[in-house]
C-alpha positions as CSV (number, residue, x, y, z in Angstrom):
1,M,-66.6,54.6,28.9
2,S,-69.5,53.8,26.6
3,N,-72.6,51.9,27.7
4,A,-71.4,48.8,25.8
5,A,-69.6,46.1,27.7
6,P,-66.1,47.3,28.4
7,V,-63.2,45.7,26.5
8,V,-60.4,44.4,28.7
9,I,-57.0,43.0,27.6
10,V,-55.5,40.7,30.2
11,T,-51.9,39.4,29.7
12,G,-50.8,36.2,31.5
13,A,-54.4,35.1,31.1
14,S,-53.8,31.4,30.8
15,E,-53.3,30.6,34.5
16,G,-53.0,31.9,38.0
17,I,-54.0,35.4,38.8
18,G,-54.6,36.2,35.1
19,R,-57.1,33.3,34.7
20,A,-58.8,34.1,38.0
21,L,-59.2,37.8,36.9
22,C,-60.6,36.8,33.5
23,L,-63.3,34.7,35.2
24,E,-64.1,37.5,37.6
25,L,-64.6,39.9,34.7
26,A,-66.5,37.3,32.7
27,A,-69.1,37.2,35.4
28,R,-69.7,40.9,34.8
29,R,-70.2,40.2,31.1
30,D,-67.2,42.2,30.0
31,R,-65.6,41.7,26.6
32,L,-62.3,40.0,27.1
33,V,-59.0,39.7,25.2
34,L,-57.0,36.9,26.6
35,A,-53.2,37.0,25.9
36,A,-50.5,34.6,26.8
37,R,-48.0,32.3,25.0
38,N,-49.9,29.0,25.5
39,E,-52.7,29.0,22.9
40,A,-54.2,25.7,24.1
41,R,-54.5,27.0,27.7
42,L,-56.0,30.3,26.5
43,A,-58.7,28.4,24.6
44,Q,-59.6,26.5,27.7
45,V,-59.8,29.7,29.8
46,A,-61.9,31.3,27.0
47,E,-64.4,28.5,27.2
48,E,-64.6,29.0,31.0
49,C,-65.1,32.7,30.5
50,R,-67.9,32.2,28.0
51,A,-69.6,29.7,30.4
52,R,-69.2,32.3,33.2
53,G,-71.1,34.9,31.1
54,A,-68.5,36.9,29.2
55,A,-70.1,39.0,26.4
56,D,-67.4,38.1,24.0
57,V,-63.9,36.6,24.2
58,L,-60.9,36.9,21.9
59,V,-57.9,34.6,22.2
60,A,-54.7,36.3,21.3
61,P,-51.5,34.2,21.6
62,T,-48.9,36.7,22.6
63,D,-45.3,36.8,23.8
64,V,-45.0,40.2,25.6
65,T,-41.2,40.2,25.2
66,R,-41.8,40.7,21.4
67,K,-42.7,44.2,20.3
68,E,-44.4,42.9,17.2
69,D,-46.6,40.6,19.3
70,C,-47.7,43.5,21.5
71,R,-48.6,45.6,18.5
72,A,-50.5,42.7,16.9
73,L,-52.4,42.2,20.2
74,V,-53.6,45.7,20.3
75,E,-54.5,45.7,16.6
76,A,-56.5,42.5,17.0
77,A,-58.4,43.9,20.0
78,Q,-59.3,47.0,18.0
79,A,-60.2,45.1,14.9
80,R,-62.6,42.9,16.9
81,F,-64.1,45.4,19.3
82,G,-63.2,48.8,17.9
83,R,-62.0,50.1,21.3
84,I,-59.9,49.2,24.4
85,D,-61.2,50.3,27.8
86,T,-58.8,48.6,30.2
87,L,-55.3,47.1,29.8
88,V,-54.2,44.7,32.5
89,N,-50.4,44.1,32.4
90,N,-50.3,40.8,34.4
91,A,-47.8,38.6,32.6
92,G,-44.8,37.9,34.7
93,M,-42.2,35.4,36.0
94,S,-40.2,35.1,39.2
95,M,-36.9,33.7,40.5
96,W,-35.8,31.9,43.6
97,S,-32.0,32.0,44.2
98,R,-29.4,34.0,46.1
99,L,-27.1,36.0,43.9
100,D,-24.0,34.1,45.0
101,E,-25.6,30.8,43.9
102,I,-26.6,31.9,40.4
103,A,-24.9,30.0,37.6
104,D,-26.8,31.6,34.7
105,L,-26.8,35.4,34.6
106,D,-29.2,35.4,31.6
107,L,-32.1,35.0,34.0
108,F,-31.8,38.7,34.9
109,E,-32.4,39.7,31.3
110,T,-35.2,37.2,30.9
111,L,-37.0,38.6,34.0
112,M,-36.6,42.2,32.8
113,R,-37.9,41.4,29.4
114,V,-41.0,39.7,30.7
115,N,-41.9,41.7,33.8
116,Y,-40.8,45.2,32.7
117,L,-40.3,45.6,29.0
118,G,-43.5,43.5,28.3
119,C,-45.5,46.1,30.2
120,V,-43.7,49.0,28.4
121,Y,-44.3,47.6,24.9
122,L,-47.9,46.8,25.4
123,T,-48.8,50.0,27.2
124,Y,-47.1,52.0,24.4
125,Y,-49.2,50.4,21.7
126,A,-52.4,50.5,23.6
127,L,-52.1,54.1,24.8
128,P,-53.8,55.9,21.8
129,A,-56.9,53.6,22.2
130,L,-56.9,54.1,26.0
131,K,-56.8,57.9,25.5
132,Q,-59.8,57.7,23.2
133,S,-61.8,55.7,25.7
134,R,-60.5,57.5,28.8
135,G,-59.7,54.1,30.0
136,R,-57.6,52.3,32.6
137,I,-54.1,50.9,32.8
138,V,-53.7,48.2,35.5
139,V,-50.3,46.6,36.2
140,V,-49.8,43.7,38.6
141,G,-46.6,44.6,40.5
142,S,-45.5,43.1,43.8
143,L,-44.6,44.0,47.3
144,A,-41.1,43.3,46.0
145,G,-41.4,46.5,44.0
146,I,-41.6,48.4,47.2
147,T,-39.0,46.7,49.3
148,G,-36.1,44.3,48.8
149,V,-36.7,40.6,49.1
150,P,-33.9,38.0,49.5
151,T,-33.6,35.3,46.7
152,R,-35.5,37.7,44.5
153,T,-32.9,40.2,43.5
154,G,-33.7,40.1,39.7
155,Y,-37.5,39.9,40.3
156,A,-37.5,42.8,42.8
157,A,-35.5,44.9,40.3
158,T,-38.1,44.4,37.6
159,K,-40.9,45.3,39.9
160,H,-39.1,48.4,41.1
161,A,-38.7,49.3,37.4
162,V,-42.5,48.8,36.9
163,F,-43.3,51.2,39.8
164,G,-40.9,53.8,38.4
165,F,-42.3,53.5,34.9
166,F,-46.0,53.7,35.8
167,D,-45.6,56.3,38.5
168,S,-43.9,58.5,35.8
169,L,-46.5,57.6,33.2
170,R,-49.4,58.5,35.5
171,I,-48.0,62.1,35.7
172,E,-47.7,62.3,31.9
173,L,-51.3,61.2,31.6
174,S,-52.7,63.8,33.9
175,G,-55.7,65.4,32.2
176,T,-56.2,62.6,29.6
177,G,-58.8,60.7,31.7
178,V,-56.6,57.6,31.6
179,S,-56.0,56.2,35.1
180,V,-53.0,54.1,36.2
181,T,-53.4,51.5,39.0
182,V,-50.5,49.5,40.3
183,V,-51.4,46.4,42.3
184,A,-48.8,45.1,44.8
185,P,-49.9,41.6,45.9
186,D,-48.2,39.7,48.7
187,F,-47.6,36.0,48.0
188,V,-50.4,34.5,45.9
189,V,-51.1,30.8,45.1
190,S,-50.1,30.7,41.4
191,E,-48.1,28.7,38.9
192,I,-45.5,31.5,38.9
193,H,-43.9,29.9,42.0
194,K,-43.5,26.5,40.3
195,R,-42.0,28.3,37.3
196,S,-39.7,30.5,39.3
197,L,-36.2,30.4,37.8
198,G,-33.6,28.7,40.0
199,P,-29.9,29.4,40.0
200,D,-29.4,27.4,36.8
201,G,-32.0,29.6,35.0
202,Q,-34.4,26.7,34.8
203,P,-37.9,26.5,36.4
204,L,-38.1,25.0,39.9
205,V,-41.2,22.8,39.0
206,D,-42.2,22.5,42.7
207,S,-43.5,25.5,44.5
208,P,-41.4,26.5,47.6
209,M,-44.4,28.3,49.1
210,Q,-46.8,27.1,51.9
211,E,-49.7,27.7,49.6
212,A,-52.4,26.9,52.2
213,R,-51.2,30.0,54.1
214,I,-51.1,32.6,51.3
215,M,-53.7,34.5,49.3
216,T,-55.6,32.6,46.6
217,A,-55.6,33.7,43.0
218,E,-59.4,34.3,43.2
219,E,-59.0,36.6,46.2
220,C,-56.2,38.5,44.4
221,A,-58.5,38.9,41.3
222,R,-61.3,40.4,43.4
223,M,-58.7,42.8,44.9
224,I,-57.5,43.8,41.5
225,V,-61.1,44.4,40.3
226,R,-61.9,46.7,43.2
227,G,-58.8,48.7,42.6
228,M,-59.5,48.9,38.9
229,D,-63.1,49.9,39.4
230,G,-62.1,52.6,41.9
231,R,-59.2,53.8,39.6
232,K,-57.0,53.5,42.6
233,R,-53.4,54.7,42.4
234,L,-52.0,51.8,44.5
235,V,-53.4,48.6,45.9
236,I,-51.3,46.8,48.4
237,G,-52.4,43.2,49.0
238,S,-51.7,42.5,52.7
239,L,-51.7,44.2,56.0
240,R,-48.0,43.6,56.5
241,G,-47.4,45.2,53.1
242,R,-49.5,48.3,54.0
243,V,-47.9,48.7,57.4
244,G,-44.4,47.8,56.2
245,R,-44.5,50.5,53.6
246,F,-44.4,53.1,56.4
247,V,-42.4,51.2,59.0
248,R,-39.6,50.9,56.4
249,L,-39.1,54.7,56.6
250,L,-38.4,54.5,60.3
251,A,-37.0,51.0,60.8
252,P,-35.6,49.6,57.5
253,G,-33.7,46.9,59.3
254,L,-36.9,45.5,60.8
255,I,-38.5,45.2,57.4
256,D,-35.4,43.5,56.1
257,R,-35.8,40.9,58.9
258,I,-39.5,40.4,58.1
259,A,-38.7,39.9,54.4
260,E,-36.0,37.4,55.3
261,K,-38.4,35.5,57.6
262,A,-41.2,35.5,55.0
263,I,-38.9,33.9,52.4
264,R,-37.5,31.4,54.9
265,E,-41.0,30.2,55.9
266,G,-42.5,30.4,52.4
267,R,-45.4,32.6,53.4
């Protein structure tokens, strides 16, 4: 990377983990490109980032499910800054329903378009610039991308797809200088829980999580930055996630029970 402040694109920047990450990067005086659908919320976050010390901030209203929006986002970043050093694929949504309770099967397609295809589209368009800068690709996955989670069938499927895509891409990028970091947080305090799709395909509104007992968005943001700076291959966000990854090979039924208990207790 050059000596100039790095240029970082963050999707899902209007709230939750994305907002916390932008504020963390702003304190380092990075140049930020904030992407999400809600332009008003993006403008508020941009002001917070400027107050925190960001070298420059570009607001780019973007729907990651639209290929043309993803292309326009990359073009806007390059037009403003002339380069892209890091792409953070953070935009996402979740669900909270057993399969046999679902009344609207369209939610599976919605989840796949946001959580998986949004990453694919944006990474595709940003890749030439990232190769030029020998930059970094960061994707916010989930522990649900490593193991199954009840009430999250569609969500877990999208996160498994994310792991498969970026693990494959990492191999393709060998020798280019572009790193790929997949972050797998455990439960995090975020608006994503309130907006999880219920069995009718509509947002829940109220979070089903015990938010006082799970990781804050700020803690998650710091974890992402450490992994990004170290160009880590994989960052797992909890001890139970790190241990469970290996226990699953020997005692998969035990991990199933732990996942079931975590959902039942909301933590």
